[in-house]
One Martini backbone bead per residue (centre of mass of N, CA, C, O) as a GRO file, in nm:
protein
  328
    1UNK     BB    1   7.313   0.915   6.565
    2UNK     BB    2   7.171   1.020   6.287
    3UNK     BB    3   6.855   1.086   6.169
    4UNK     BB    4   6.669   1.070   5.920
    5UNK     BB    5   6.476   1.267   5.745
    6UNK     BB    6   6.163   1.318   5.701
    7UNK     BB    7   5.970   1.384   5.431
    8UNK     BB    8   5.746   1.543   5.611
    9UNK     BB    9   5.978   1.722   5.700
   10UNK     BB   10   6.108   2.011   5.734
   11UNK     BB   11   6.380   2.179   5.663
   12UNK     BB   12   6.602   2.340   5.779
   13UNK     BB   13   6.660   2.664   5.710
   14UNK     BB   14   6.985   2.633   5.667
   15UNK     BB   15   6.932   2.381   5.448
   16UNK     BB   16   6.820   2.563   5.248
   17UNK     BB   17   6.768   2.610   4.901
   18UNK     BB   18   6.658   2.729   4.610
   19UNK     BB   19   6.679   2.443   4.462
   20UNK     BB   20   6.489   2.293   4.694
   21UNK     BB   21   6.248   2.451   4.608
   22UNK     BB   22   5.904   2.404   4.566
   23UNK     BB   23   5.667   2.520   4.301
   24UNK     BB   24   5.464   2.312   4.309
   25UNK     BB   25   5.108   2.282   4.227
   26UNK     BB   26   4.766   2.194   4.341
   27UNK     BB   27   4.448   2.219   4.147
   28UNK     BB   28   4.319   1.969   4.192
   29UNK     BB   29   4.382   1.841   3.868
   30UNK     BB   30   4.583   2.079   3.866
   31UNK     BB   31   4.927   2.094   3.753
   32UNK     BB   32   5.190   2.315   3.851
   33UNK     BB   33   5.525   2.410   3.814
   34UNK     BB   34   5.413   2.700   3.878
   35UNK     BB   35   5.226   2.992   4.021
   36UNK     BB   36   5.280   3.169   3.743
   37UNK     BB   37   5.048   3.360   3.575
   38UNK     BB   38   4.873   3.491   3.289
   39UNK     BB   39   4.637   3.700   3.215
   40UNK     BB   40   4.368   3.759   3.062
   41UNK     BB   41   4.417   4.031   2.826
   42UNK     BB   42   4.757   4.080   2.892
   43UNK     BB   43   4.894   3.856   2.650
   44UNK     BB   44   4.731   3.782   2.440
   45UNK     BB   45   4.862   3.503   2.225
   46UNK     BB   46   5.191   3.516   2.308
   47UNK     BB   47   5.334   3.618   2.052
   48UNK     BB   48   5.386   3.915   2.160
   49UNK     BB   49   5.608   3.783   2.388
   50UNK     BB   50   5.828   3.581   2.266
   51UNK     BB   51   6.077   3.796   2.249
   52UNK     BB   52   6.093   3.826   2.584
   53UNK     BB   53   5.990   3.522   2.664
   54UNK     BB   54   6.010   3.213   2.823
   55UNK     BB   55   5.722   3.056   2.809
   56UNK     BB   56   5.768   2.772   2.960
   57UNK     BB   57   5.829   2.915   3.250
   58UNK     BB   58   5.551   2.933   3.286
   59UNK     BB   59   5.276   2.820   3.464
   60UNK     BB   60   5.081   2.990   3.262
   61UNK     BB   61   4.852   3.063   2.986
   62UNK     BB   62   4.616   3.331   2.918
   63UNK     BB   63   4.440   3.403   2.676
   64UNK     BB   64   4.227   3.562   2.520
   65UNK     BB   65   3.911   3.584   2.530
   66UNK     BB   66   3.651   3.375   2.406
   67UNK     BB   67   3.390   3.351   2.170
   68UNK     BB   68   3.167   3.242   1.953
   69UNK     BB   69   3.170   3.519   1.834
   70UNK     BB   70   3.269   3.783   1.700
   71UNK     BB   71   3.422   4.084   1.846
   72UNK     BB   72   3.479   4.442   1.853
   73UNK     BB   73   3.378   4.578   2.087
   74UNK     BB   74   3.414   4.874   2.216
   75UNK     BB   75   3.414   5.185   2.211
   76UNK     BB   76   3.582   5.468   2.221
   77UNK     BB   77   3.698   5.469   2.498
   78UNK     BB   78   3.873   5.173   2.666
   79UNK     BB   79   4.100   5.344   2.826
   80UNK     BB   80   4.210   5.444   3.164
   81UNK     BB   81   4.417   5.611   3.354
   82UNK     BB   82   4.518   5.594   3.691
   83UNK     BB   83   4.672   5.651   3.991
   84UNK     BB   84   4.635   5.300   4.052
   85UNK     BB   85   4.575   5.222   3.738
   86UNK     BB   86   4.320   5.049   3.528
   87UNK     BB   87   4.068   5.140   3.294
   88UNK     BB   88   3.830   4.907   3.135
   89UNK     BB   89   3.628   4.858   2.806
   90UNK     BB   90   3.669   4.638   2.572
   91UNK     BB   91   3.450   4.393   2.516
   92UNK     BB   92   3.577   4.120   2.408
   93UNK     BB   93   3.784   4.136   2.188
   94UNK     BB   94   3.736   3.902   1.914
   95UNK     BB   95   3.735   3.626   1.657
   96UNK     BB   96   3.649   3.368   1.770
   97UNK     BB   97   3.646   3.028   1.769
   98UNK     BB   98   3.725   2.953   1.475
   99UNK     BB   99   3.981   3.131   1.462
  100UNK     BB  100   4.122   3.012   1.706
  101UNK     BB  101   4.154   2.718   1.603
  102UNK     BB  102   4.298   2.791   1.330
  103UNK     BB  103   4.519   3.026   1.432
  104UNK     BB  104   4.599   3.022   1.752
  105UNK     BB  105   4.632   2.723   1.852
  106UNK     BB  106   4.883   2.620   1.696
  107UNK     BB  107   5.075   2.811   1.835
  108UNK     BB  108   5.014   2.757   2.145
  109UNK     BB  109   5.083   2.440   2.136
  110UNK     BB  110   5.398   2.521   2.035
  111UNK     BB  111   5.534   2.668   2.297
  112UNK     BB  112   5.547   2.469   2.570
  113UNK     BB  113   5.314   2.580   2.713
  114UNK     BB  114   5.058   2.615   2.944
  115UNK     BB  115   4.725   2.619   2.839
  116UNK     BB  116   4.452   2.848   2.926
  117UNK     BB  117   4.133   2.867   2.830
  118UNK     BB  118   3.923   3.149   2.770
  119UNK     BB  119   3.572   3.192   2.836
  120UNK     BB  120   3.260   3.344   2.694
  121UNK     BB  121   2.909   3.422   2.768
  122UNK     BB  122   2.548   3.515   2.721
  123UNK     BB  123   2.504   3.209   2.777
  124UNK     BB  124   2.485   2.891   2.872
  125UNK     BB  125   2.510   2.771   2.581
  126UNK     BB  126   2.777   2.906   2.502
  127UNK     BB  127   2.960   2.750   2.703
  128UNK     BB  128   2.895   2.470   2.587
  129UNK     BB  129   2.979   2.503   2.297
  130UNK     BB  130   3.271   2.591   2.353
  131UNK     BB  131   3.353   2.332   2.498
  132UNK     BB  132   3.288   2.134   2.276
  133UNK     BB  133   3.495   2.263   2.067
  134UNK     BB  134   3.751   2.222   2.275
  135UNK     BB  135   3.771   1.924   2.362
  136UNK     BB  136   3.952   1.791   2.117
  137UNK     BB  137   4.229   1.958   2.199
  138UNK     BB  138   4.343   1.889   2.481
  139UNK     BB  139   4.336   2.060   2.733
  140UNK     BB  140   4.480   2.168   3.017
  141UNK     BB  141   4.269   2.419   3.056
  142UNK     BB  142   3.973   2.605   3.178
  143UNK     BB  143   3.829   2.936   3.173
  144UNK     BB  144   3.558   3.097   3.330
  145UNK     BB  145   3.404   3.392   3.219
  146UNK     BB  146   3.167   3.516   3.463
  147UNK     BB  147   3.293   3.846   3.518
  148UNK     BB  148   3.255   4.050   3.296
  149UNK     BB  149   3.176   4.416   3.308
  150UNK     BB  150   3.171   4.486   2.965
  151UNK     BB  151   2.921   4.285   2.921
  152UNK     BB  152   2.626   4.198   2.819
  153UNK     BB  153   2.545   3.947   3.060
  154UNK     BB  154   2.847   3.850   3.162
  155UNK     BB  155   2.796   3.896   3.492
  156UNK     BB  156   2.553   3.715   3.595
  157UNK     BB  157   2.705   3.443   3.657
  158UNK     BB  158   2.882   3.583   3.902
  159UNK     BB  159   2.619   3.686   4.093
  160UNK     BB  160   2.478   3.394   4.063
  161UNK     BB  161   2.487   3.084   4.202
  162UNK     BB  162   2.291   2.933   4.009
  163UNK     BB  163   2.415   3.024   3.736
  164UNK     BB  164   2.703   2.925   3.803
  165UNK     BB  165   2.637   2.629   3.847
  166UNK     BB  166   2.521   2.573   3.564
  167UNK     BB  167   2.774   2.639   3.397
  168UNK     BB  168   2.983   2.445   3.533
  169UNK     BB  169   2.819   2.181   3.504
  170UNK     BB  170   2.789   2.195   3.198
  171UNK     BB  171   3.092   2.189   3.128
  172UNK     BB  172   3.168   1.935   3.285
  173UNK     BB  173   2.985   1.741   3.087
  174UNK     BB  174   3.178   1.822   2.810
  175UNK     BB  175   3.459   1.822   2.978
  176UNK     BB  176   3.783   1.689   3.109
  177UNK     BB  177   3.917   1.929   3.191
  178UNK     BB  178   4.014   2.156   3.387
  179UNK     BB  179   3.849   2.395   3.597
  180UNK     BB  180   3.809   2.755   3.595
  181UNK     BB  181   3.665   3.023   3.799
  182UNK     BB  182   3.596   3.363   3.736
  183UNK     BB  183   3.557   3.610   3.971
  184UNK     BB  184   3.367   3.862   4.122
  185UNK     BB  185   3.360   4.150   4.345
  186UNK     BB  186   3.060   4.242   4.254
  187UNK     BB  187   2.958   4.143   4.552
  188UNK     BB  188   2.853   4.045   4.866
  189UNK     BB  189   2.942   3.716   4.824
  190UNK     BB  190   3.199   3.532   4.706
  191UNK     BB  191   3.178   3.264   4.862
  192UNK     BB  192   2.910   3.180   4.743
  193UNK     BB  193   3.004   3.148   4.453
  194UNK     BB  194   3.237   2.952   4.507
  195UNK     BB  195   3.060   2.727   4.619
  196UNK     BB  196   2.895   2.677   4.359
  197UNK     BB  197   3.136   2.610   4.179
  198UNK     BB  198   3.244   2.367   4.352
  199UNK     BB  199   2.978   2.194   4.341
  200UNK     BB  200   2.991   2.185   4.016
  201UNK     BB  201   3.330   2.123   3.953
  202UNK     BB  202   3.544   2.300   4.010
  203UNK     BB  203   3.906   2.320   4.063
  204UNK     BB  204   3.896   2.641   4.050
  205UNK     BB  205   3.950   2.987   4.150
  206UNK     BB  206   3.931   3.327   4.053
  207UNK     BB  207   4.077   3.604   4.250
  208UNK     BB  208   4.003   3.864   4.045
  209UNK     BB  209   3.829   4.061   3.886
  210UNK     BB  210   3.722   4.348   3.815
  211UNK     BB  211   3.635   4.679   3.926
  212UNK     BB  212   3.398   4.884   3.933
  213UNK     BB  213   3.429   5.191   3.727
  214UNK     BB  214   3.507   5.552   3.673
  215UNK     BB  215   3.547   5.829   3.438
  216UNK     BB  216   3.577   6.197   3.436
  217UNK     BB  217   3.488   6.484   3.244
  218UNK     BB  218   3.401   6.777   3.392
  219UNK     BB  219   3.412   6.987   3.160
  220UNK     BB  220   3.222   6.802   2.966
  221UNK     BB  221   3.032   6.610   3.130
  222UNK     BB  222   3.183   6.319   3.082
  223UNK     BB  223   3.272   6.018   3.011
  224UNK     BB  224   3.557   5.856   2.910
  225UNK     BB  225   3.400   5.616   2.859
  226UNK     BB  226   3.184   5.481   2.634
  227UNK     BB  227   3.066   5.272   2.862
  228UNK     BB  228   3.124   5.450   3.130
  229UNK     BB  229   3.199   5.173   3.245
  230UNK     BB  230   3.451   4.972   3.417
  231UNK     BB  231   3.760   4.802   3.487
  232UNK     BB  232   3.955   4.779   3.771
  233UNK     BB  233   4.313   4.776   3.789
  234UNK     BB  234   4.571   4.708   3.996
  235UNK     BB  235   4.689   4.830   4.288
  236UNK     BB  236   4.401   4.937   4.389
  237UNK     BB  237   4.283   4.614   4.417
  238UNK     BB  238   4.455   4.439   4.614
  239UNK     BB  239   4.287   4.454   4.886
  240UNK     BB  240   4.037   4.323   4.757
  241UNK     BB  241   4.170   4.058   4.663
  242UNK     BB  242   4.269   3.959   4.935
  243UNK     BB  243   3.994   3.948   5.070
  244UNK     BB  244   3.870   3.739   4.885
  245UNK     BB  245   4.070   3.512   4.924
  246UNK     BB  246   4.028   3.487   5.227
  247UNK     BB  247   3.723   3.432   5.232
  248UNK     BB  248   3.728   3.177   5.057
  249UNK     BB  249   3.942   3.015   5.216
  250UNK     BB  250   3.763   3.019   5.491
  251UNK     BB  251   3.483   2.874   5.342
  252UNK     BB  252   3.631   2.716   5.088
  253UNK     BB  253   3.748   2.402   4.945
  254UNK     BB  254   3.917   2.582   4.712
  255UNK     BB  255   4.119   2.656   4.489
  256UNK     BB  256   4.335   2.954   4.443
  257UNK     BB  257   4.355   3.235   4.216
  258UNK     BB  258   4.538   3.521   4.240
  259UNK     BB  259   4.417   3.860   4.143
  260UNK     BB  260   4.554   4.194   4.192
  261UNK     BB  261   4.821   4.398   4.179
  262UNK     BB  262   5.062   4.223   4.081
  263UNK     BB  263   5.444   4.303   4.098
  264UNK     BB  264   5.566   4.158   4.352
  265UNK     BB  265   5.683   3.949   4.582
  266UNK     BB  266   5.509   4.058   4.809
  267UNK     BB  267   5.244   4.035   4.672
  268UNK     BB  268   5.256   3.729   4.628
  269UNK     BB  269   5.287   3.637   4.926
  270UNK     BB  270   5.025   3.749   5.029
  271UNK     BB  271   4.843   3.560   4.869
  272UNK     BB  272   4.946   3.290   4.980
  273UNK     BB  273   4.891   3.342   5.285
  274UNK     BB  274   4.574   3.398   5.227
  275UNK     BB  275   4.515   3.121   5.008
  276UNK     BB  276   4.680   3.103   4.748
  277UNK     BB  277   4.815   2.874   4.501
  278UNK     BB  278   4.799   3.109   4.285
  279UNK     BB  279   4.884   3.336   4.014
  280UNK     BB  280   4.807   3.644   3.838
  281UNK     BB  281   4.928   3.847   3.575
  282UNK     BB  282   4.832   4.167   3.449
  283UNK     BB  283   4.893   4.493   3.436
  284UNK     BB  284   5.204   4.461   3.455
  285UNK     BB  285   5.253   4.362   3.159
  286UNK     BB  286   5.240   4.646   3.020
  287UNK     BB  287   5.510   4.772   3.187
  288UNK     BB  288   5.627   4.457   3.260
  289UNK     BB  289   5.690   4.175   3.087
  290UNK     BB  290   5.911   4.038   3.311
  291UNK     BB  291   5.769   3.990   3.586
  292UNK     BB  292   5.710   3.680   3.598
  293UNK     BB  293   6.000   3.580   3.592
  294UNK     BB  294   6.095   3.730   3.850
  295UNK     BB  295   5.900   3.585   4.040
  296UNK     BB  296   5.999   3.302   3.998
  297UNK     BB  297   6.301   3.366   4.088
  298UNK     BB  298   6.204   3.484   4.387
  299UNK     BB  299   6.046   3.261   4.548
  300UNK     BB  300   6.250   3.074   4.689
  301UNK     BB  301   6.357   3.287   4.886
  302UNK     BB  302   6.088   3.360   5.023
  303UNK     BB  303   6.025   3.077   5.125
  304UNK     BB  304   6.286   3.046   5.288
  305UNK     BB  305   6.226   3.277   5.491
  306UNK     BB  306   5.987   3.076   5.619
  307UNK     BB  307   6.112   2.773   5.633
  308UNK     BB  308   6.039   2.648   5.363
  309UNK     BB  309   6.029   2.384   5.100
  310UNK     BB  310   5.749   2.495   4.994
  311UNK     BB  311   5.460   2.639   4.891
  312UNK     BB  312   5.251   2.459   5.042
  313UNK     BB  313   5.353   2.570   5.338
  314UNK     BB  314   5.227   2.878   5.279
  315UNK     BB  315   4.943   2.829   5.229
  316UNK     BB  316   4.726   2.972   5.450
  317UNK     BB  317   4.923   3.116   5.707
  318UNK     BB  318   4.750   3.319   5.841
  319UNK     BB  319   4.741   3.511   6.113
  320UNK     BB  320   4.624   3.642   6.378
  321UNK     BB  321   4.656   3.946   6.509
  322UNK     BB  322   4.716   3.822   6.821
  323UNK     BB  323   4.952   3.678   6.739
  324UNK     BB  324   5.271   3.522   6.825
  325UNK     BB  325   5.579   3.498   6.733
  326UNK     BB  326   5.814   3.237   6.736
  327UNK     BB  327   6.131   3.206   6.814
  328UNK     BB  328   6.406   2.994   6.677
   0.00000   0.00000   0.00000
């Protein structure tokens, strides 16, 4: 007589179907219906994409980062294409918290999608004020952008573990929703910053924000960006992002959202195996707005390929270079 399979045991590989694969993930107190989110700054305020995408199908939407006061952003040029990505120095162009609450939030909360609001500040107090203003809205989650390289003062919180701890703990004290802290790769040890954020109460960390870079017009002997330097994103930074995810996952017991050059199912699975529990799609949204939906649809088959019954069984399963896979 066959014994019923234990709920804790994975189903045999040949018994799995795409419909039976679970895409739900837990990041601290934050539960996602699937692990594919769209990164802040690359998806507008969702309204711009509503005609192309069934928004509620996404694991989460991060609208454009908001600040206390309206910001016009940096002077042009603000973007430059590179051979393997995009260099940008937008400068957190946004209409400020008051306009967001009155005009963008009503639409966002009516989309049926899970909204994670991204905030940035030039001071510790800015983050606290923003969190206090947003607290009554009953947010699904909030992401602290402590790592934007294109705003004066904006990157300091992501490069100093003490400053990062202070910001995260301060926000934790004034808001009840889950907190995500977005980290910069432009540091000596990203794991040290992640540890500080984790100890301060963040539910998850996002690895990574853009990598500092620049572009030059050598004939005119001038930088192409008015800001001189900007943040590099896209395929060029994927190896750096994977390294950061792996290093944080190896040293800090905090859930990770991986971001950086993800455009294919292979890219996504690499991040999950490296230790990410979820991913954000950024630059790829500009040239392929449907990429996130395709990744969600492709995930069950990819997970099934590894003989797993859910994404949670895949996260952080990277083997050492010397290990030998055993044939089943």
